[in-house]
N, C-alpha and C positions, 0 to 999 in steps of 0.2 A: 255245383260240382260236389260239394261236401255231402249233400243229401244223397246224390247218386252213389257216391263212394260208401256212405253209411248203409244204403240199401244192399249194395253188392256184398259188403263185408258181413252184414247181418245175415244175409242168405247163406253165405259160406259158414258162418257160425252155426246157424240152424242145422245145416247139413252135417257139420261136425258133431253137434250135440245128438243128432238122431243116430249117429253111428257109434256112439259111446258104448263101452262095455261095462258101464258102472251099474247098470240095473235100473229098474223102473222108477224108484224114488228120485234118483238124480235126473232122469230124463224128464220127469214132470217139472223139475226146477228149470228146465231148459228155456221156457218162455221168459222166466224172470232174468236169466242170464242174457238172453237176447235183448230184453228191455234195458238192462244195465249197460250192455255193450253199445247200444244205440245212444243212450244218454251220454256216455263217455265221448263218442264221436261228435255228437251235436255240441258238446261243450268244448270241443277242441282238445280233449284229453286223450291224445292218440297213444301215449305210452300205456295208460291204464287199459284202454280198449284192446290194444295188442296183447297185453299181459292176460286179460280175461279170455281173449280168443285162443291164445296159445296154451292156456291152462284148462280150457273148458272140458277137455276129454282126459284129464289127468286126475289122479288122486293125490295131488301135491299137498304138503303141509302148508300152513300159513307162512312159515319161515321160507319155504321154497318159493311160494308165490311172491313174497316180499322181495326176495333176492332176484327173482325174474323181473319184477317191476323196476327194481333199482338198476339192473343191467340194461333194460330197455331205455330207461331214462338217461343213463350214461351214454348209450349208443346214440340217442337222439341228440344229446349235446354235441357229441363228436360230429354227427351228420350236419349240425348247424354251423359248426366252426369251419367246415370246408367251404361252403359258399361265402362265409364271412371273409375268409382269406381271399377268395376270388374277387370279392368286392374291393378289398384293399388293393389287389393287383390291378384291377380296372382303374381305380383312382390313381395309382402310380403311373399307369400308361397314359392316362389323360394329362397328368402333369407334364410328362415328357412331350406329348404331342403339342401341348400349349406353348412350350418353349420353342418349338420348331416353326410356329406360324411366322411367316415373313422372313425366316432365316434359312430356308431350304431352297433347293433348286426349284425354280418356278414350275418345272414339269412334274414335280412331286407334290404340289400343293393339294391336288385333289385326293391324293393318297392319304394325306394327313387328315383331311376332312372325313374320308371314309373310315379311317382308323378310329376317329373320335365317335362316329356314329356306331360302329361296332362295339367300342368299349362301353358306351352308354347302354347299349342293348345287353351287353354282358353284365353290367352292374344291375340292371333291372331284373334280369333272370336270376342273378344271385340273391337279390332282395326277395323275390318270390319264393325261392327255396328256403331262405331263412324264415320267412313268414309261416310256411307250412310246418316248420319244425318247432317254432317257439312254444306252441301249446303243449308240447311233450317234454319240455325241460322242467325237471322237478324243482329246481331252485328258482323261485320267482324273481329274486333279486338279480340273479345271473341272466335270466331271460330278459328282464327289463333293461339291463345294461347292454346286452347284445342288440336289442331292438333300438335303443337310443343311438348306439354307435353306428348301426346299419342305416338308420334314417339319416343321420348326419352325413355319412359317406355317400349315400345315394343322392342326397340333395346337392352335395358338392360335385359329384360326377355329372349330374344333369346340368348344373350351372356351367361347369368347364366345357362340357360337350357342346352346349349352345354357343359359348364364346368361340370355341375352336371352329365350329361350323360357320358362324357368321364371319370370322376372320378369313376362313378359306374362301367363302363366296366373295368377300371384298377383294381378296388378292386375285381371284380369277376374273372378276368383272372389271377391276381396276379402279 
């Protein structure tokens, strides 16, 4: 999937570079820019790749380029914290569902099991969204902290989800 995305984005970058009004010398450098863009994508450096793409047809100063990269990195951190919050909420929901096993109306037992399955799916989806963004976070320590927290939460969600499902089946079967 990453390679396909890299090819698509590289093609868009090439089209952008071909349409630049910078003049022939800069257009000749387009091949190097595309190579640099693909290198960033392959390394998971999405903020850098986006900054390169967004500035490829501009005459920005180095300060403007640095400011754009910083803004993209900050936005990527924000985009990572949203699914991290979702992962926390899925964890909270599973804790509530776990407390209800065997304590709810028997007719609602399957609903608790289905809720657990959906919450685990939610946690996994949030984890995937976190993973896609981690490479674009400029602060490596913060990215590592988010990854560790997310991995812990996901493991706990999957464990609770399995317990809730097994408890639901046991309650339904007798």
